C-alpha distance (Angstrom), angle and dihedral (degrees) to the residues before:
residue distance angle dihedral
M1 . . .
R2 3.79 . .
L3 3.76 135.2 .
H4 3.78 111.4 -96.6
H5 3.87 100.2 -169.9
V6 3.81 146.5 -24.0
Q7 3.80 119.4 -133.4
V8 3.83 117.8 -146.0
A9 3.84 122.9 -173.7
C10 3.73 129.4 -131.3
S11 3.86 135.5 178.5
S12 3.79 119.7 -97.6
G13 3.76 115.4 -73.8
A14 3.88 93.6 17.6
E15 3.75 98.1 114.0
D16 3.91 93.7 104.1
T17 3.89 86.1 56.5
A18 3.78 90.5 50.8
R19 3.82 89.8 50.4
R20 3.78 90.9 55.1
F21 3.76 95.4 49.5
Y22 3.85 102.7 36.3
G23 3.82 98.4 27.8
D24 3.84 106.3 32.6
G25 3.89 96.7 22.8
L26 3.82 103.3 40.1
G27 3.85 96.4 24.0
L28 3.75 96.3 -122.6
A29 3.78 119.2 156.8
E30 3.84 116.5 -118.4
V31 3.78 109.7 -128.4
E32 3.81 131.5 -163.0
K33 3.67 115.5 -105.4
P34 3.79 120.8 -123.9
D35 3.73 116.2 -86.2
D36 3.80 94.7 -108.1
L37 3.87 89.8 57.2
K38 3.92 101.7 38.3
S39 3.84 90.3 95.3
K40 3.80 91.5 61.9
D41 3.71 122.8 82.1
G42 3.71 120.6 -111.3
V43 3.89 137.4 73.6
W44 3.78 135.9 -115.4
F45 3.75 130.5 -142.2
R46 3.87 135.9 -170.7
A47 3.67 137.9 -165.0
I48 3.84 110.3 -142.8
D49 3.90 121.9 -169.7
D50 3.77 128.4 -134.6
V51 3.79 91.9 -85.7
G52 3.80 95.6 48.2
Q53 3.78 100.2 -99.0
V54 3.74 117.4 141.5
T55 3.77 107.1 -122.4
A56 3.83 103.3 174.8
E57 3.78 134.5 8.9
I58 3.80 126.2 -167.6
H59 3.79 122.9 -171.2
I60 3.75 117.6 -160.0
S61 3.84 112.3 -156.1
V62 3.83 130.5 -178.3
E63 3.86 116.8 -113.3
D64 3.73 123.8 -173.4
P65 2.88 114.2 -133.1
F66 3.69 91.7 30.2
V67 3.92 122.4 -155.5
P68 3.80 117.8 178.9
A69 3.88 117.5 -124.2
L70 3.84 102.5 -118.3
K71 3.78 96.4 176.3
A72 3.85 111.1 18.9
H73 3.79 108.2 70.9
P74 3.72 148.5 157.4
A75 3.80 114.6 -104.1
L76 3.82 115.1 -154.9
Q77 3.85 120.2 -166.2
V78 3.72 118.2 -145.7
A79 3.86 125.3 -161.8
D80 3.79 101.2 -100.7
V81 3.88 143.6 -17.6
A82 3.87 91.1 -87.2
E83 3.79 90.2 61.3
L84 3.92 90.5 43.2
E85 3.86 90.5 54.0
T86 3.90 91.1 45.4
A87 3.83 90.0 53.4
A88 3.86 91.0 48.3
E89 3.87 89.8 49.9
R90 3.77 91.4 50.6
L91 3.78 92.3 47.6
N92 3.85 91.6 48.5
D93 3.87 90.4 48.5
L94 3.74 88.9 54.5
G95 3.86 91.9 51.3
F96 3.82 99.6 -102.5
H97 3.68 115.8 136.1
V98 3.83 114.3 -120.4
N99 3.85 118.0 -155.6
W100 3.88 114.6 -152.7
S101 3.92 94.3 171.1
Q102 3.81 92.2 108.9
R103 3.73 95.0 39.7
Y104 3.80 98.4 124.7
N105 3.86 103.7 26.3
F106 3.75 98.9 88.1
P107 3.82 105.9 78.0
G108 3.84 113.7 -122.6
N109 3.68 93.8 13.7
E110 3.87 143.8 72.8
R111 3.84 114.6 -144.5
F112 3.59 150.0 173.4
H113 3.82 136.4 -163.0
S114 3.84 127.6 -141.4
A115 3.74 137.5 165.5
D116 3.80 123.7 -122.8
G117 3.80 115.2 -128.5
E118 3.74 91.0 -82.1
G119 3.80 96.1 54.3
N120 3.88 98.1 -101.6
R121 3.74 112.9 146.2
V122 3.78 117.2 -117.2
E123 3.83 127.4 -178.2
L124 3.76 127.2 -156.5
L125 3.80 119.3 -168.2
A126 3.87 137.0 176.9
P127 3.78 127.1 -161.3
V128 3.85 117.1 -116.4
E129 3.74 127.6 -165.8
A130 3.84 116.7 -105.1
A131 3.85 111.3 -102.6
């Protein structure tokens, strides 16, 4: 068994904000939704590795009324700390706050938390070698 996708909610009309965070900030590729779902609001993103395998998928859907997920969150793992720091820098440059306060408290990883433009919590983490 493996996780196929995570669904995150946004408010009506917030797809461009999602594109800035998940696409520009995290570097995920926007993908077209299946024909049966194209008429619904929202946007989908995928992470694809160097050999073309899908490694993560996030579906952003519209909820009304919308309430951001402040605790529940997707956690995306990047290859290494350099990639983690690069993602944090991109998010900062786009105006998204990056919280490093829990950087070293998850054994075997370094991490940060951020919030997408709608306030949903998102975690990025990178494996580190044991000292």
